[in-house]
LUMKOL-508428 format. One line per 2 residues: for each residue x negated, y negated, z of C-alpha. Coordinates in pm, whole numbers. Each point is the difference from the previous one (the first is absolute). Last residue first. Layout:
// LUMKOL-508428
X,Y,Z; ...
//
This chain:
// LUMKOL-508428
-9028,9148,-1040; 20,329,187
214,253,-183; 330,136,122
180,192,270; 264,-61,266
214,272,153; -25,-160,347
-170,277,200; -168,156,-304
-193,-314,-98; -166,81,-335
-289,-204,-140; -138,18,-357
-332,-184,-36; -28,-273,-269
-169,-256,222; -199,177,268
97,140,341; -230,131,270
-291,-237,-64; -106,35,367
-42,-380,36; 324,-88,-180
215,259,173; -146,-92,337
63,-373,-60; 359,74,-101
42,209,314; -124,-284,222
235,-255,-156; 301,233,16
-74,88,364; -36,-372,94
328,-87,-172; 180,290,164
-125,-93,348; 66,-375,-24
238,-38,293; -149,274,218
-357,-111,-75; 84,-363,83
164,101,327; -303,210,101
-237,-287,-94; 195,-239,224
-9,241,291; -375,50,-38
-68,-375,-20; 214,-60,309
-193,270,188; -331,-148,-118
101,-351,122; 121,132,333
-327,186,54; -207,-303,-112
178,-233,242; 208,-277,-158
-79,-367,-54; 77,9,-374
-335,-153,-93; -193,216,249
154,322,-128; -53,-106,-360
-368,-65,71; -43,332,180
172,198,-277; -211,-176,-263
-317,79,191; 90,366,49
74,37,-373; -322,-179,-96
-195,231,232; 161,309,-151
-77,-123,-350; -368,-39,98
//
C-alpha cells in the first residue's frame, strides 16, 4: 500500500510540474544527494542518538571516557 501511495504521489507531482517521470526522479535524486551532503553530520548525529536511546547503551550516571579527545565524565 505504501508503495502504491509513493508511485501515485510521484505521478501526480510529475503531471503537476509538467516533466517526464524519468526527469522528475532524476531531479529528486540529485536534490536528495545535495541535501544529504549538506546535512550529513546533522543526520548522523540524529540517527546515532536514536540508536543510543533505543539500545539503552548509555544511562544517566555512567562514566564515559573518550580516548581520542581526552574527555571523560559522568552522563547527566
